[in-house]
N, C-alpha and C positions, 0 to 999 in steps of 0.2 A: 639639647644643649641649648635654653632658653635660660632667662633668667640667673642676671649676677647675684652678689651674696645679697644686697641690700633692698634691692627686686623681690629675693627669695622669701628675706625677712620681715619683709614688710604687708610681702603673700600674706603668708602664712599669720601673720599677727590680725589683718586684716580678716583672715577669712574665718581664723576662730572668733573673732566677735561676732560676725555677720549669723555665722552656722549657731552660736549661741542666744543671739538676739533675738534671731528667727524659730529658734527652739526646732533645729528641722536636722538633729544629730539620730536622733532615737530610733532606734531598728533598724540604724543603716550602719554599714562598715566602710566609714570612707579614709581612704590611703591615698596619701599621698609620697610622691616618688620623687624627689631633686636631684639634681645634678651632684656629682661625688663630694665635692668639694664642701656642702653644707649638709651633707648630711648629718652632720654630728650636732648644729647649732639646731638645725630644723628639730631633730630627735626633742633638743632642749626643749624649744617652745612649746611643744606641744605633748610633752608628759604630763600626766595625768589629765588629759583630756581623753576626749571619746574618739580621737583622730589618729591613727599611726602613717608609720613612714616606709617605705618602704627601697631599697637600691632599686637601678636600672637595669642593672648587671652585677654577672662575678664571675671572677675566674675559672676555669676546667682547671688548675691548677690550686696544689694545696700550699704551696711556699717556694721558693726560692730566687732564683736569679731571670724573674720576667719583665723589663723595666715597663713601667706604666702598668701593669697589671693590679688589680684590687682582689685581695683574696677573700674568702670567706669569715675567715676568724678573724681578720680587722675590721669588718663590719660589725661580727658578734661582739667584737670587745666596746664596740661605741654604742652599741643596746639595737641595732639594728636584726628585726629577726624576718624580714619578709625581702623576696629580691624578685622582679621580672626577668624570664628568660624564655628564649626562642624568641623574641620580637623580630619582627619582619625587614628592621632597617637594622639589626644584625646580621641577618642573614643576605641581606641585599650590598650592604657597604664594607662587611668587616666579614663577608664570605664564612658565618659561622653555620655550621652541617648538622644535620639531626644528630650524629654520633657525637659531636663534640656538643650539643644538647642534653647529652645521655651524661658525659662526665660533669656537665656545671648541675646534672641533678642531683647526684652520687654525692658533691660537693656538699651545696647545700641542703641534702638530707640529713648530711651526716653532722652538720654544725644544726640542726634545730628548725633551717627558716621555714617560714611558708612560700610558696612557690606558685607566684602568678603568671601560666604559660600560656605562650599565644599560639594558635593556628592559625592557618587560612589559606584561601586559595588568589594567587595571581589573577590577571587580567586574560590572559591565555586559560587557562584552567575552566575559566570561569566561561568565556565565549565558546569551548569545547563543549562545558557541560560536564564540566570533570570535576566542581568542587565537596562530590563526597568523596570520589576516590583520593584525591588530596588530602581532604580531613583523617579522614579513615588510615590512610598511609602516616601521614605526620604525628597520629595517636599511640601506630603499634610499634611505630619505630623509636619515640620516645616515653611518654610518661606509661605505656602500657608496659615496658619494663620493671615496673615498679608496685608495690602494692600498699603503699602510707599515703591513703587517699584524701585523708583528712590533711594533710598537707599540702593538697593542690587547691588552687583556684585556675580554670579555664576561662582562656579569651578568647573568644572567636573573634577573628580582626580579616574581616577581606580585604588581602593587599591592593588590591585595585579601586577601594574606598578610600583609602588612608592620605590624607590630606590632600585629595581631587576635590573636592565639596559632595563627590556622589556617595551615596549610600545606600546599602541594602535594604530594599520593603519591610516594614515590618513584618509582612506573609512569608518572606527569602528568609529573613534573620532568623523565626520563628521554628522555619521547617529544618534549616540546618542545627539549630540548637536543639532540636527535639530527636534528631538525626544522633547531636554528640549525647545525648542524656541515656540515648536508648545505647547505643552501644555501650558506654560506662555499665547500663544494669547487665550486659549479658558479659561483658567481663567481671563486673566485681558484683553484682548484684544489683536487686530492688533498693535495696538502706543508702549504699552510696550513692546508686544513680541518684537518686531523693535529693540527698543532703549536700553532694557537689554544687557549687556556682560554679556558673555559665556567663561571663560576660562577656559583651556584644562590644566591638573597639573600630569601627571603620566609619570614621567623621559624625560622631556624634555628635549632638548639638545642643543650645537650649532649646530649640523649635521640635528636633522628632526624637529628644530622648525619652519624654512621655507617651509617645505610641509605643517604642520599641519597649520600654518599661513594663508595659501594659500587657505581654506576650506572658502563655503562662509558665517559658522554659527559659526568659530571659530573667537574668538576675540580678543584671547592673549592668555598670558599662564604664571599659578602660579606654578612659577620656584624654585625646591629646591637643590639639590647639586651643580649642574650648578650655578647658580647665586652667589655663593661664593668664585669666582674668577671672577676679573673682566674679563681678556678678552673674557672668554665662556658668561658671559653676556653679554658684548656688542655685540657680535654675534648676541646673541639671539634677543636683542633688535633692532637690525639692522635689522635684517630679518622680 
């Protein structure tokens, strides 16, 4: 819930200009997730470029009297084809559960969305060294119900690191990413395991991005606060 209309449009135009000036868009999939009111204009600004737009959420219901909700068909009608699901803030503030995420995934797949699905442990689970148990359970109760793996990007976001300034060390992050990839190999086979993108999403910034991205199983980042400023975001993209 950052950036109003003018800040969003100015950000996107400035980002586009710099990305193409510096020629840093090649071999990268750059996805921007603005707030709901600005999805349409954002999609128009980025039309025909190498950058694409994602929604931050969708309703688990297809249509009906659900005041304040936004459906998959509404988003599809304005050209949106990607959505973030499972984010820790949806769990924390809106009490969304794994069973709700399953319903949201079903709707998203029905309408052909690519899904950026978030998983990760909280500080208590981390302190108890239960992070692998937590992540396994989250995948088994959500993504592993489905077989359309070409539609998924996985984002590992250790909840204890989001917005706290803390971050997993490159070694810790790599260990978890390898664990996640191994689970996909065991469930879906070598080919899917190799090709699924697994992003890191815990307080990633322009200072630590390069170290994280250099790890073999980290394919990119789900960037929070550091994506709000063009200069910082460009450094992350460049790294």
